[in-house]
C-alpha positions in Angstrom: -5.2 -9.4 -16.8 -8.0 -8.4 -14.4 -7.7 -6.0 -11.6 -6.8 -2.5 -11.6 -3.5 -0.7 -11.9 -1.7 1.1 -9.1 1.4 3.1 -9.1 4.1 2.3 -6.6 6.1 5.3 -5.5 9.6 4.8 -4.1 11.2 8.0 -2.5 14.8 8.8 -2.7 17.0 9.6 0.2 18.4 12.9 1.3 20.0 14.1 4.5 18.2 16.1 7.1 19.5 19.2 9.2 20.9 16.4 11.7 22.7 14.5 9.1 20.3 11.6 9.3 19.0 9.8 6.0 15.5 11.0 5.5 13.0 10.1 2.8 12.7 12.6 -0.4 9.5 12.5 -2.1 10.3 15.4 -4.5 10.8 13.0 -7.6 10.1 9.5 -6.5 10.5 6.4 -8.6 7.2 5.4 -10.2 6.3 1.7 -11.2 2.9 0.8 -12.5 1.8 -2.4 -11.0 -1.2 -4.1 -12.7 -3.6 -6.9 -11.6 -4.3 -5.3 -8.2 -7.5 -5.0 -6.1 -8.1 -2.0 -3.6 -10.8 -2.6 -0.7 -11.6 -0.2 2.1 -10.7 -1.2 5.6 -13.7 -0.6 7.8 -13.9 0.1 11.5 -17.4 -0.4 13.1 -18.6 2.5 15.3 -20.2 1.8 18.7 -23.4 3.7 17.8 -26.3 1.5 16.7 -27.4 2.0 13.4 -24.4 3.5 12.2 -22.3 2.3 9.2 -18.6 1.6 9.6 -16.0 4.3 8.8 -13.1 3.8 6.4 -9.8 3.9 8.4 -7.7 3.0 5.5 -7.4 0.4 2.5 -6.1 -3.1 1.8 -4.3 -3.6 -1.4 -4.3 -7.0 -2.8 -1.2 -7.5 -5.4 0.5 -9.9 -7.5 3.1 -12.0 -5.8 6.0 -10.4 -7.8 5.0 -6.9 -7.1 8.0 -4.9 -5.8 6.5 -3.1 -2.9 8.3 -2.1 0.3 7.1 -0.9 3.8 8.6 2.5 3.0 6.7 2.9 -0.4 3.6 4.9 -1.3 0.7 3.9 -3.6 -1.2 6.0 -6.0 -4.6 4.7 -6.6 -8.0 6.1 -7.3 -6.8 9.7 -7.1 -5.3 9.2 -3.7 -1.8 8.9 -2.4 -1.5 6.3 0.3 1.3 5.1 2.5 2.2 1.3 2.9 1.4 0.7 6.6 3.3 -2.4 7.9 5.2 -5.1 6.1 3.5 -6.8 3.0 2.0 -10.1 3.7 2.7 -12.8 1.3 -0.2 -15.4 0.7 1.2 -18.9 0.3 -0.5 -22.0 -0.5 -0.3 -24.5 2.2 -0.6 -27.4 -0.6 1.6 -26.2 -3.3 3.9 -23.5 -1.7 3.0 -21.3 -4.4 2.9 -17.6 -3.6 -0.6 -16.3 -4.6 -0.1 -12.8 -4.0 0.6 -9.9 -1.4 -1.7 -8.1 1.0 -0.9 -4.7 2.3 -2.5 -2.1 4.7 -2.5 1.4 3.3 -3.2 4.7 4.9 -3.8 8.2 3.8 -0.6 10.3 3.6 -0.6 13.0 6.1 1.0 16.4 5.5 
């Protein structure tokens, strides 16, 4: 299989001081997902002659990858948060799911 492996982190739940459910990242569930591709998401700056700046990452994963919007991803020595809903790529000709695309951002704090 081609691509690179990433690790999906899924936090447990705990109760915050107000009695609400909150994510617990102390000992997350870890799942290695192979066959992925990670690309930087760039934003162009308005200054002439300047390169774009990385504002996040795009992860391309197999269609059966178990990734939810509340998960985190470990890749290339970074821990990244899933930013939004995973998008499923479906062929308009066969209906076959070809993969999923996810926006990722750096974990704050």
